[in-house]
PDB file of N, CA, C and O in Angstrom, chain B, residues numbered from 101:
ATOM      1  N   UNK B 101       7.179  14.262 -11.186  1.00  0.00           N
ATOM      2  CA  UNK B 101       8.612  13.459 -11.146  1.00  0.00           C
ATOM      3  C   UNK B 101       8.467  13.588  -9.357  1.00  0.00           C
ATOM      4  O   UNK B 101       8.535  14.665  -8.763  1.00  0.00           O
ATOM      5  N   UNK B 102       8.227  12.054  -8.591  1.00  0.00           N
ATOM      6  CA  UNK B 102       8.981  11.957  -7.529  1.00  0.00           C
ATOM      7  C   UNK B 102       9.516  12.485  -6.421  1.00  0.00           C
ATOM      8  O   UNK B 102      10.611  11.964  -6.210  1.00  0.00           O
ATOM      9  N   UNK B 103       9.212  13.337  -5.569  1.00  0.00           N
ATOM     10  CA  UNK B 103       9.769  14.832  -4.461  1.00  0.00           C
ATOM     11  C   UNK B 103       9.951  13.344  -3.120  1.00  0.00           C
ATOM     12  O   UNK B 103      10.355  13.385  -1.958  1.00  0.00           O
ATOM     13  N   UNK B 104       9.579  12.480  -3.746  1.00  0.00           N
ATOM     14  CA  UNK B 104      10.351  11.847  -2.261  1.00  0.00           C
ATOM     15  C   UNK B 104      11.322  10.214  -2.215  1.00  0.00           C
ATOM     16  O   UNK B 104      11.029   9.045  -2.468  1.00  0.00           O
ATOM     17  N   UNK B 105      12.047  10.627  -1.945  1.00  0.00           N
ATOM     18  CA  UNK B 105      13.105   9.426  -2.423  1.00  0.00           C
ATOM     19  C   UNK B 105      12.543   7.564  -1.962  1.00  0.00           C
ATOM     20  O   UNK B 105      11.984   7.280  -0.903  1.00  0.00           O
ATOM     21  N   UNK B 106      12.940   6.410  -3.235  1.00  0.00           N
ATOM     22  CA  UNK B 106      12.136   5.386  -2.707  1.00  0.00           C
ATOM     23  C   UNK B 106      13.331   4.305  -3.238  1.00  0.00           C
ATOM     24  O   UNK B 106      14.319   4.396  -3.967  1.00  0.00           O
ATOM     25  N   UNK B 107      12.680   3.233  -2.456  1.00  0.00           N
ATOM     26  CA  UNK B 107      13.877   2.128  -3.559  1.00  0.00           C
ATOM     27  C   UNK B 107      12.330   1.131  -4.267  1.00  0.00           C
ATOM     28  O   UNK B 107      11.364   0.510  -3.823  1.00  0.00           O
ATOM     29  N   UNK B 108      13.058   1.595  -5.902  1.00  0.00           N
ATOM     30  CA  UNK B 108      12.149  -0.213  -7.005  1.00  0.00           C
ATOM     31  C   UNK B 108      12.039  -0.736  -6.012  1.00  0.00           C
ATOM     32  O   UNK B 108      12.322  -0.496  -4.838  1.00  0.00           O
ATOM     33  N   UNK B 109      11.191  -2.192  -7.051  1.00  0.00           N
ATOM     34  CA  UNK B 109      12.048  -3.136  -6.531  1.00  0.00           C
ATOM     35  C   UNK B 109      12.629  -4.239  -6.577  1.00  0.00           C
ATOM     36  O   UNK B 109      12.657  -5.256  -5.885  1.00  0.00           O
ATOM     37  N   UNK B 110      13.429  -3.617  -8.180  1.00  0.00           N
ATOM     38  CA  UNK B 110      14.883  -3.973  -8.242  1.00  0.00           C
ATOM     39  C   UNK B 110      15.830  -3.904  -7.264  1.00  0.00           C
ATOM     40  O   UNK B 110      16.482  -4.919  -7.021  1.00  0.00           O
ATOM     41  N   UNK B 111      16.067  -2.699  -6.539  1.00  0.00           N
ATOM     42  CA  UNK B 111      16.652  -2.220  -5.919  1.00  0.00           C
ATOM     43  C   UNK B 111      16.188  -2.528  -4.185  1.00  0.00           C
ATOM     44  O   UNK B 111      16.328  -1.952  -3.107  1.00  0.00           O
ATOM     45  N   UNK B 112      15.623  -3.679  -4.650  1.00  0.00           N
ATOM     46  CA  UNK B 112      14.968  -3.393  -2.834  1.00  0.00           C
ATOM     47  C   UNK B 112      15.749  -5.104  -2.298  1.00  0.00           C
ATOM     48  O   UNK B 112      15.679  -6.102  -3.016  1.00  0.00           O
ATOM     49  N   UNK B 113      16.289  -5.084  -1.228  1.00  0.00           N
ATOM     50  CA  UNK B 113      16.818  -6.335  -0.132  1.00  0.00           C
ATOM     51  C   UNK B 113      16.630  -6.307   0.728  1.00  0.00           C
ATOM     52  O   UNK B 113      15.967  -5.321   1.050  1.00  0.00           O
ATOM     53  N   UNK B 114      16.956  -7.168   1.728  1.00  0.00           N
ATOM     54  CA  UNK B 114      15.902  -8.135   3.024  1.00  0.00           C
ATOM     55  C   UNK B 114      15.560  -7.597   3.061  1.00  0.00           C
ATOM     56  O   UNK B 114      15.785  -6.630   2.333  1.00  0.00           O
ATOM     57  N   UNK B 115      14.087  -7.649   4.481  1.00  0.00           N
ATOM     58  CA  UNK B 115      12.880  -7.119   4.558  1.00  0.00           C
ATOM     59  C   UNK B 115      12.169  -5.917   4.115  1.00  0.00           C
ATOM     60  O   UNK B 115      11.083  -5.641   4.625  1.00  0.00           O
ATOM     61  N   UNK B 116      12.515  -5.428   3.514  1.00  0.00           N
ATOM     62  CA  UNK B 116      11.923  -4.018   1.952  1.00  0.00           C
ATOM     63  C   UNK B 116      11.494  -5.566   0.918  1.00  0.00           C
ATOM     64  O   UNK B 116      10.322  -5.717   0.572  1.00  0.00           O
ATOM     65  N   UNK B 117      12.760  -6.794   0.446  1.00  0.00           N
ATOM     66  CA  UNK B 117      12.598  -7.035  -0.661  1.00  0.00           C
ATOM     67  C   UNK B 117      11.375  -7.391  -0.585  1.00  0.00           C
ATOM     68  O   UNK B 117      10.576  -7.163  -1.493  1.00  0.00           O
ATOM     69  N   UNK B 118      10.857  -8.417   1.269  1.00  0.00           N
ATOM     70  CA  UNK B 118      10.018  -9.510   1.121  1.00  0.00           C
ATOM     71  C   UNK B 118       8.920  -8.836   0.933  1.00  0.00           C
ATOM     72  O   UNK B 118       8.033  -9.160   0.142  1.00  0.00           O
ATOM     73  N   UNK B 119       8.920  -7.494   1.921  1.00  0.00           N
ATOM     74  CA  UNK B 119       7.644  -6.839   2.127  1.00  0.00           C
ATOM     75  C   UNK B 119       6.862  -6.898   0.753  1.00  0.00           C
ATOM     76  O   UNK B 119       5.771  -7.460   0.658  1.00  0.00           O
ATOM     77  N   UNK B 120       7.693  -6.087  -0.626  1.00  0.00           N
ATOM     78  CA  UNK B 120       7.656  -6.037  -1.622  1.00  0.00           C
ATOM     79  C   UNK B 120       6.876  -7.306  -2.408  1.00  0.00           C
ATOM     80  O   UNK B 120       5.991  -7.068  -3.230  1.00  0.00           O
ATOM     81  N   UNK B 121       7.262  -8.579  -2.099  1.00  0.00           N
ATOM     82  CA  UNK B 121       6.996  -9.646  -2.909  1.00  0.00           C
ATOM     83  C   UNK B 121       5.819 -10.016  -2.098  1.00  0.00           C
ATOM     84  O   UNK B 121       4.951 -10.657  -2.691  1.00  0.00           O
ATOM     85  N   UNK B 122       5.625  -9.734  -0.857  1.00  0.00           N
ATOM     86  CA  UNK B 122       3.503 -10.211  -0.256  1.00  0.00           C
ATOM     87  C   UNK B 122       2.863  -8.552  -0.592  1.00  0.00           C
ATOM     88  O   UNK B 122       1.646  -8.490  -0.411  1.00  0.00           O
ATOM     89  N   UNK B 123       3.343  -7.589  -0.925  1.00  0.00           N
ATOM     90  CA  UNK B 123       2.264  -6.639  -1.097  1.00  0.00           C
ATOM     91  C   UNK B 123       2.948  -7.156  -3.200  1.00  0.00           C
ATOM     92  O   UNK B 123       2.789  -8.334  -3.519  1.00  0.00           O
ATOM     93  N   UNK B 124       3.186  -6.797  -3.596  1.00  0.00           N
ATOM     94  CA  UNK B 124       2.593  -7.279  -5.275  1.00  0.00           C
ATOM     95  C   UNK B 124       1.913  -8.861  -5.586  1.00  0.00           C
ATOM     96  O   UNK B 124       1.060  -9.116  -6.437  1.00  0.00           O
ATOM     97  N   UNK B 125       2.636  -9.928  -4.525  1.00  0.00           N
ATOM     98  CA  UNK B 125       1.038 -10.919  -5.086  1.00  0.00           C
ATOM     99  C   UNK B 125       0.093 -10.670  -5.103  1.00  0.00           C
ATOM    100  O   UNK B 125      -0.777 -11.407  -5.568  1.00  0.00           O
ATOM    101  N   UNK B 126      -0.246  -8.872  -4.310  1.00  0.00           N
ATOM    102  CA  UNK B 126      -2.255  -9.015  -3.710  1.00  0.00           C
ATOM    103  C   UNK B 126      -2.361  -7.766  -4.820  1.00  0.00           C
ATOM    104  O   UNK B 126      -3.523  -7.748  -5.228  1.00  0.00           O
ATOM    105  N   UNK B 127      -1.833  -7.070  -5.240  1.00  0.00           N
ATOM    106  CA  UNK B 127      -2.008  -6.072  -6.348  1.00  0.00           C
ATOM    107  C   UNK B 127      -2.383  -7.057  -7.177  1.00  0.00           C
ATOM    108  O   UNK B 127      -2.313  -8.285  -7.123  1.00  0.00           O
ATOM    109  N   UNK B 128      -3.050  -5.801  -8.439  1.00  0.00           N
ATOM    110  CA  UNK B 128      -2.850  -6.184  -9.345  1.00  0.00           C
ATOM    111  C   UNK B 128      -2.309  -6.335 -10.467  1.00  0.00           C
ATOM    112  O   UNK B 128      -1.432  -7.165 -10.228  1.00  0.00           O
ATOM    113  N   UNK B 129      -2.281  -6.220 -10.953  1.00  0.00           N
ATOM    114  CA  UNK B 129      -0.540  -6.471 -12.515  1.00  0.00           C
ATOM    115  C   UNK B 129       0.807  -6.738 -11.668  1.00  0.00           C
ATOM    116  O   UNK B 129       1.851  -6.290 -12.143  1.00  0.00           O
ATOM    117  N   UNK B 130       0.852  -7.409 -10.497  1.00  0.00           N
ATOM    118  CA  UNK B 130       1.217  -7.890  -9.478  1.00  0.00           C
ATOM    119  C   UNK B 130       2.645  -6.666  -9.336  1.00  0.00           C
ATOM    120  O   UNK B 130       3.809  -6.980  -9.585  1.00  0.00           O
ATOM    121  N   UNK B 131       2.200  -5.277  -8.888  1.00  0.00           N
ATOM    122  CA  UNK B 131       3.148  -4.110  -9.016  1.00  0.00           C
ATOM    123  C   UNK B 131       3.318  -3.541  -7.646  1.00  0.00           C
ATOM    124  O   UNK B 131       2.721  -4.410  -7.011  1.00  0.00           O
ATOM    125  N   UNK B 132       3.637  -2.862  -6.947  1.00  0.00           N
ATOM    126  CA  UNK B 132       4.053  -2.393  -5.347  1.00  0.00           C
ATOM    127  C   UNK B 132       3.420  -0.701  -5.919  1.00  0.00           C
ATOM    128  O   UNK B 132       3.961   0.045  -6.734  1.00  0.00           O
ATOM    129  N   UNK B 133       2.181  -0.495  -5.191  1.00  0.00           N
ATOM    130  CA  UNK B 133       2.260   1.170  -5.598  1.00  0.00           C
ATOM    131  C   UNK B 133       2.850   2.185  -4.966  1.00  0.00           C
ATOM    132  O   UNK B 133       3.147   2.255  -3.773  1.00  0.00           O
ATOM    133  N   UNK B 134       2.985   2.853  -5.687  1.00  0.00           N
ATOM    134  CA  UNK B 134       3.634   4.102  -5.058  1.00  0.00           C
ATOM    135  C   UNK B 134       3.386   4.148  -3.463  1.00  0.00           C
ATOM    136  O   UNK B 134       4.028   3.899  -2.443  1.00  0.00           O
ATOM    137  N   UNK B 135       2.566   4.438  -3.687  1.00  0.00           N
ATOM    138  CA  UNK B 135       2.409   5.002  -1.996  1.00  0.00           C
ATOM    139  C   UNK B 135       2.731   4.258  -1.034  1.00  0.00           C
ATOM    140  O   UNK B 135       2.619   4.764   0.083  1.00  0.00           O
ATOM    141  N   UNK B 136       3.296   2.649  -1.138  1.00  0.00           N
ATOM    142  CA  UNK B 136       3.744   2.247  -0.704  1.00  0.00           C
ATOM    143  C   UNK B 136       5.013   2.424  -0.846  1.00  0.00           C
ATOM    144  O   UNK B 136       5.711   2.505   0.165  1.00  0.00           O
ATOM    145  N   UNK B 137       5.533   2.512  -2.015  1.00  0.00           N
ATOM    146  CA  UNK B 137       7.501   2.966  -1.904  1.00  0.00           C
ATOM    147  C   UNK B 137       7.585   4.541  -1.261  1.00  0.00           C
ATOM    148  O   UNK B 137       8.723   5.010  -1.282  1.00  0.00           O
ATOM    149  N   UNK B 138       6.708   5.262  -0.792  1.00  0.00           N
ATOM    150  CA  UNK B 138       7.294   5.994  -0.251  1.00  0.00           C
ATOM    151  C   UNK B 138       7.704   6.022   1.306  1.00  0.00           C
ATOM    152  O   UNK B 138       8.361   6.867   1.915  1.00  0.00           O
ATOM    153  N   UNK B 139       7.111   4.834   1.755  1.00  0.00           N
ATOM    154  CA  UNK B 139       7.878   4.376   2.853  1.00  0.00           C
ATOM    155  C   UNK B 139       8.799   3.721   3.181  1.00  0.00           C
ATOM    156  O   UNK B 139       9.246   3.785   4.326  1.00  0.00           O
ATOM    157  N   UNK B 140       9.546   2.554   1.804  1.00  0.00           N
ATOM    158  CA  UNK B 140      10.609   1.730   1.862  1.00  0.00           C
ATOM    159  C   UNK B 140      11.644   2.342   2.404  1.00  0.00           C
ATOM    160  O   UNK B 140      12.564   1.572   2.682  1.00  0.00           O
ATOM    161  N   UNK B 141      11.883   3.834   2.738  1.00  0.00           N
ATOM    162  CA  UNK B 141      13.542   3.610   4.008  1.00  0.00           C
ATOM    163  C   UNK B 141      13.224   3.392   4.778  1.00  0.00           C
ATOM    164  O   UNK B 141      14.076   2.869   5.498  1.00  0.00           O
ATOM    165  N   UNK B 142      12.008   3.511   5.325  1.00  0.00           N
ATOM    166  CA  UNK B 142      11.275   2.571   6.576  1.00  0.00           C
ATOM    167  C   UNK B 142      10.843   1.214   6.347  1.00  0.00           C
ATOM    168  O   UNK B 142       9.652   1.168   6.038  1.00  0.00           O
ATOM    169  N   UNK B 143      11.366   0.195   6.393  1.00  0.00           N
ATOM    170  CA  UNK B 143      10.845  -1.327   5.815  1.00  0.00           C
ATOM    171  C   UNK B 143       9.850  -0.864   7.628  1.00  0.00           C
ATOM    172  O   UNK B 143       8.879  -0.138   7.417  1.00  0.00           O
ATOM    173  N   UNK B 144       9.970  -1.065   8.466  1.00  0.00           N
ATOM    174  CA  UNK B 144       9.437  -1.714   9.635  1.00  0.00           C
ATOM    175  C   UNK B 144       8.249  -0.539   9.396  1.00  0.00           C
ATOM    176  O   UNK B 144       7.147  -1.007   9.681  1.00  0.00           O
ATOM    177  N   UNK B 145       8.181   0.998   8.905  1.00  0.00           N
ATOM    178  CA  UNK B 145       7.217   1.506   8.973  1.00  0.00           C
ATOM    179  C   UNK B 145       5.925   0.579   7.902  1.00  0.00           C
ATOM    180  O   UNK B 145       4.725   0.310   7.952  1.00  0.00           O
ATOM    181  N   UNK B 146       6.601   0.451   7.378  1.00  0.00           N
ATOM    182  CA  UNK B 146       5.840   0.260   5.807  1.00  0.00           C
ATOM    183  C   UNK B 146       5.108  -0.827   6.806  1.00  0.00           C
ATOM    184  O   UNK B 146       3.880  -0.834   6.885  1.00  0.00           O
ATOM    185  N   UNK B 147       5.543  -1.321   7.213  1.00  0.00           N
ATOM    186  CA  UNK B 147       5.069  -3.772   7.420  1.00  0.00           C
ATOM    187  C   UNK B 147       4.024  -2.626   8.580  1.00  0.00           C
ATOM    188  O   UNK B 147       2.810  -2.554   8.388  1.00  0.00           O
ATOM    189  N   UNK B 148       4.331  -2.257   9.101  1.00  0.00           N
ATOM    190  CA  UNK B 148       2.974  -1.161   9.968  1.00  0.00           C
ATOM    191  C   UNK B 148       1.727  -1.042   9.633  1.00  0.00           C
ATOM    192  O   UNK B 148       0.687  -1.607   9.971  1.00  0.00           O
ATOM    193  N   UNK B 149       2.058  -0.051   8.771  1.00  0.00           N
ATOM    194  CA  UNK B 149       1.479   0.381   7.295  1.00  0.00           C
ATOM    195  C   UNK B 149       0.565  -0.532   7.185  1.00  0.00           C
ATOM    196  O   UNK B 149      -0.339  -0.672   8.009  1.00  0.00           O
ATOM    197  N   UNK B 150       0.784  -1.552   5.700  1.00  0.00           N
ATOM    198  CA  UNK B 150      -0.003  -2.806   5.591  1.00  0.00           C
ATOM    199  C   UNK B 150      -0.125  -3.704   6.582  1.00  0.00           C
ATOM    200  O   UNK B 150      -0.522  -4.731   6.030  1.00  0.00           O
ATOM    201  N   UNK B 151       0.022  -3.946   8.026  1.00  0.00           N
ATOM    202  CA  UNK B 151      -0.633  -4.171   9.062  1.00  0.00           C
ATOM    203  C   UNK B 151      -1.606  -3.511   9.472  1.00  0.00           C
ATOM    204  O   UNK B 151      -2.688  -4.082   9.606  1.00  0.00           O
ATOM    205  N   UNK B 152      -1.451  -2.004   9.803  1.00  0.00           N
ATOM    206  CA  UNK B 152      -3.105  -1.625  10.255  1.00  0.00           C
ATOM    207  C   UNK B 152      -4.255  -1.276   8.911  1.00  0.00           C
ATOM    208  O   UNK B 152      -5.439  -0.953   8.809  1.00  0.00           O
ATOM    209  N   UNK B 153      -3.319  -1.510   8.173  1.00  0.00           N
ATOM    210  CA  UNK B 153      -4.256  -1.383   6.578  1.00  0.00           C
ATOM    211  C   UNK B 153      -5.434  -2.989   6.483  1.00  0.00           C
ATOM    212  O   UNK B 153      -6.664  -2.991   6.437  1.00  0.00           O
ATOM    213  N   UNK B 154      -4.479  -4.191   6.482  1.00  0.00           N
ATOM    214  CA  UNK B 154      -4.891  -5.532   6.826  1.00  0.00           C
ATOM    215  C   UNK B 154      -6.305  -5.477   7.795  1.00  0.00           C
ATOM    216  O   UNK B 154      -7.352  -6.021   7.445  1.00  0.00           O
ATOM    217  N   UNK B 155      -6.166  -4.835   8.885  1.00  0.00           N
ATOM    218  CA  UNK B 155      -7.016  -4.423   9.767  1.00  0.00           C
ATOM    219  C   UNK B 155      -7.960  -3.845   9.818  1.00  0.00           C
ATOM    220  O   UNK B 155      -8.858  -4.160  10.599  1.00  0.00           O
ATOM    221  N   UNK B 156      -8.076  -2.377   8.640  1.00  0.00           N
ATOM    222  CA  UNK B 156      -8.427  -2.115   8.759  1.00  0.00           C
ATOM    223  C   UNK B 156      -9.908  -2.333   7.283  1.00  0.00           C
ATOM    224  O   UNK B 156     -11.099  -2.026   7.225  1.00  0.00           O
ATOM    225  N   UNK B 157      -9.152  -2.852   6.557  1.00  0.00           N
ATOM    226  CA  UNK B 157     -10.049  -3.179   5.282  1.00  0.00           C
ATOM    227  C   UNK B 157     -10.442  -4.996   5.816  1.00  0.00           C
ATOM    228  O   UNK B 157     -10.616  -5.849   4.946  1.00  0.00           O
ATOM    229  N   UNK B 158     -10.493  -5.195   6.672  1.00  0.00           N
ATOM    230  CA  UNK B 158     -11.295  -6.667   7.198  1.00  0.00           C
ATOM    231  C   UNK B 158     -12.207  -6.840   7.635  1.00  0.00           C
ATOM    232  O   UNK B 158     -12.485  -6.064   8.549  1.00  0.00           O
ATOM    233  N   UNK B 159     -13.186  -7.869   7.312  1.00  0.00           N
ATOM    234  CA  UNK B 159     -14.105  -7.150   7.989  1.00  0.00           C
ATOM    235  C   UNK B 159     -14.508  -7.064   9.315  1.00  0.00           C
ATOM    236  O   UNK B 159     -13.694  -7.673  10.010  1.00  0.00           O
ATOM    237  N   UNK B 160     -15.322  -6.623   9.914  1.00  0.00           N
ATOM    238  CA  UNK B 160     -15.926  -5.607  11.227  1.00  0.00           C
ATOM    239  C   UNK B 160     -17.368  -5.100  11.134  1.00  0.00           C
ATOM    240  O   UNK B 160     -18.337  -5.853  11.039  1.00  0.00           O
ATOM    241  N   UNK B 161     -17.432  -3.781  11.168  1.00  0.00           N
ATOM    242  CA  UNK B 161     -18.753  -3.505  11.222  1.00  0.00           C
ATOM    243  C   UNK B 161     -19.079  -3.139   9.894  1.00  0.00           C
ATOM    244  O   UNK B 161     -20.247  -3.323   9.549  1.00  0.00           O
ATOM    245  N   UNK B 162     -18.029  -2.507   8.825  1.00  0.00           N
ATOM    246  CA  UNK B 162     -18.526  -2.728   7.529  1.00  0.00           C
ATOM    247  C   UNK B 162     -17.998  -4.434   7.106  1.00  0.00           C
ATOM    248  O   UNK B 162     -17.629  -5.316   7.881  1.00  0.00           O
ATOM    249  N   UNK B 163     -18.150  -4.483   5.387  1.00  0.00           N
ATOM    250  CA  UNK B 163     -17.196  -5.789   4.900  1.00  0.00           C
ATOM    251  C   UNK B 163     -15.828  -4.910   4.494  1.00  0.00           C
ATOM    252  O   UNK B 163     -15.326  -3.900   4.988  1.00  0.00           O
ATOM    253  N   UNK B 164     -15.619  -5.396   3.851  1.00  0.00           N
ATOM    254  CA  UNK B 164     -13.731  -4.676   2.638  1.00  0.00           C
ATOM    255  C   UNK B 164     -14.761  -4.054   1.188  1.00  0.00           C
ATOM    256  O   UNK B 164     -14.465  -3.453   0.155  1.00  0.00           O
ATOM    257  N   UNK B 165     -15.592  -4.381   1.563  1.00  0.00           N
ATOM    258  CA  UNK B 165     -15.808  -3.685  -0.075  1.00  0.00           C
ATOM    259  C   UNK B 165     -16.863  -2.432   0.951  1.00  0.00           C
ATOM    260  O   UNK B 165     -17.026  -1.349   0.390  1.00  0.00           O
ATOM    261  N   UNK B 166     -17.424  -2.575   2.152  1.00  0.00           N
ATOM    262  CA  UNK B 166     -17.746  -0.966   2.379  1.00  0.00           C
ATOM    263  C   UNK B 166     -16.652  -0.732   2.533  1.00  0.00           C
ATOM    264  O   UNK B 166     -16.387   0.017   1.592  1.00  0.00           O
ATOM    265  N   UNK B 167     -15.538  -0.904   3.268  1.00  0.00           N
ATOM    266  CA  UNK B 167     -14.242   0.018   3.376  1.00  0.00           C
ATOM    267  C   UNK B 167     -13.814   0.252   1.698  1.00  0.00           C
ATOM    268  O   UNK B 167     -13.309   1.362   1.527  1.00  0.00           O
ATOM    269  N   UNK B 168     -13.907  -0.461   0.621  1.00  0.00           N
ATOM    270  CA  UNK B 168     -13.678  -0.267  -0.344  1.00  0.00           C
ATOM    271  C   UNK B 168     -14.354   0.846  -1.158  1.00  0.00           C
ATOM    272  O   UNK B 168     -13.900   1.728  -1.887  1.00  0.00           O
ATOM    273  N   UNK B 169     -15.212   0.608  -0.897  1.00  0.00           N
ATOM    274  CA  UNK B 169     -16.986   1.567  -2.310  1.00  0.00           C
ATOM    275  C   UNK B 169     -15.965   2.910  -1.242  1.00  0.00           C
ATOM    276  O   UNK B 169     -15.499   3.767  -1.993  1.00  0.00           O
ATOM    277  N   UNK B 170     -15.539   3.197   0.576  1.00  0.00           N
ATOM    278  CA  UNK B 170     -16.442   4.722   1.134  1.00  0.00           C
ATOM    279  C   UNK B 170     -14.541   5.066   0.313  1.00  0.00           C
ATOM    280  O   UNK B 170     -14.309   6.024  -0.425  1.00  0.00           O
ATOM    281  N   UNK B 171     -13.650   4.166   0.665  1.00  0.00           N
ATOM    282  CA  UNK B 171     -11.881   4.662   0.296  1.00  0.00           C
ATOM    283  C   UNK B 171     -12.419   5.298  -1.239  1.00  0.00           C
ATOM    284  O   UNK B 171     -12.164   6.469  -1.522  1.00  0.00           O
ATOM    285  N   UNK B 172     -13.247   4.334  -2.264  1.00  0.00           N
ATOM    286  CA  UNK B 172     -12.952   5.093  -3.386  1.00  0.00           C
ATOM    287  C   UNK B 172     -13.917   6.191  -3.797  1.00  0.00           C
ATOM    288  O   UNK B 172     -13.797   6.740  -4.893  1.00  0.00           O
ATOM    289  N   UNK B 173     -14.974   6.556  -2.845  1.00  0.00           N
ATOM    290  CA  UNK B 173     -15.985   7.660  -2.954  1.00  0.00           C
ATOM    291  C   UNK B 173     -14.963   8.870  -2.292  1.00  0.00           C
ATOM    292  O   UNK B 173     -14.549   9.846  -2.918  1.00  0.00           O
ATOM    293  N   UNK B 174     -14.744   8.627  -1.219  1.00  0.00           N
ATOM    294  CA  UNK B 174     -13.197   9.701  -0.960  1.00  0.00           C
ATOM    295  C   UNK B 174     -12.680  10.339  -2.183  1.00  0.00           C
ATOM    296  O   UNK B 174     -12.937  11.287  -2.925  1.00  0.00           O
ATOM    297  N   UNK B 175     -11.684   9.210  -2.025  1.00  0.00           N
ATOM    298  CA  UNK B 175     -10.863   9.743  -3.096  1.00  0.00           C
ATOM    299  C   UNK B 175     -11.276  10.415  -4.529  1.00  0.00           C
ATOM    300  O   UNK B 175     -10.458  11.097  -5.146  1.00  0.00           O
ATOM    301  N   UNK B 176     -12.510  10.195  -4.986  1.00  0.00           N
ATOM    302  CA  UNK B 176     -13.162  10.718  -6.059  1.00  0.00           C
ATOM    303  C   UNK B 176     -13.354  12.169  -5.312  1.00  0.00           C
ATOM    304  O   UNK B 176     -12.506  12.931  -5.778  1.00  0.00           O
ATOM    305  N   UNK B 177     -13.885  12.603  -4.660  1.00  0.00           N
ATOM    306  CA  UNK B 177     -14.032  13.631  -3.958  1.00  0.00           C
ATOM    307  C   UNK B 177     -12.856  14.709  -3.645  1.00  0.00           C
ATOM    308  O   UNK B 177     -12.974  15.899  -3.350  1.00  0.00           O
ATOM    309  N   UNK B 178     -11.991  14.127  -3.759  1.00  0.00           N
ATOM    310  CA  UNK B 178     -11.164  15.709  -2.992  1.00  0.00           C
ATOM    311  C   UNK B 178      -9.528  15.066  -4.694  1.00  0.00           C
ATOM    312  O   UNK B 178      -8.437  15.545  -5.004  1.00  0.00           O
ATOM    313  N   UNK B 179     -10.232  14.037  -5.150  1.00  0.00           N
ATOM    314  CA  UNK B 179      -9.326  14.012  -7.013  1.00  0.00           C
ATOM    315  C   UNK B 179      -8.197  13.504  -6.180  1.00  0.00           C
ATOM    316  O   UNK B 179      -7.154  14.063  -6.519  1.00  0.00           O
ATOM    317  N   UNK B 180      -8.011  12.561  -5.115  1.00  0.00           N
ATOM    318  CA  UNK B 180      -6.831  11.205  -5.279  1.00  0.00           C
ATOM    319  C   UNK B 180      -6.688  10.216  -6.247  1.00  0.00           C
ATOM    320  O   UNK B 180      -7.680   9.719  -6.780  1.00  0.00           O
ATOM    321  N   UNK B 181      -5.504   9.866  -6.540  1.00  0.00           N
ATOM    322  CA  UNK B 181      -5.804   9.253  -7.813  1.00  0.00           C
ATOM    323  C   UNK B 181      -5.587   7.668  -7.128  1.00  0.00           C
ATOM    324  O   UNK B 181      -5.686   6.590  -7.714  1.00  0.00           O
ATOM    325  N   UNK B 182      -5.340   7.864  -6.049  1.00  0.00           N
ATOM    326  CA  UNK B 182      -5.133   6.400  -5.839  1.00  0.00           C
ATOM    327  C   UNK B 182      -6.790   5.646  -4.436  1.00  0.00           C
ATOM    328  O   UNK B 182      -6.831   4.459  -4.112  1.00  0.00           O
TER     329      UNK B 182
END
């Protein structure tokens, strides 16, 4: 059971509903990952995190695929299911 209060997709409205709709278009299965829901009480903050994530995973010194591989490897090392 989660210890962080959040807003589920069905209860989202306004800017949060718009953010959730955009996120669900780009995720497998069209869901909003729970890690994003933990920031749902601050849609402004969530929007900033998503913007930073897009920059982080864009091609630069490393390709997006390389970023994803590093993230997956670190998650496996630390036992993180995200």
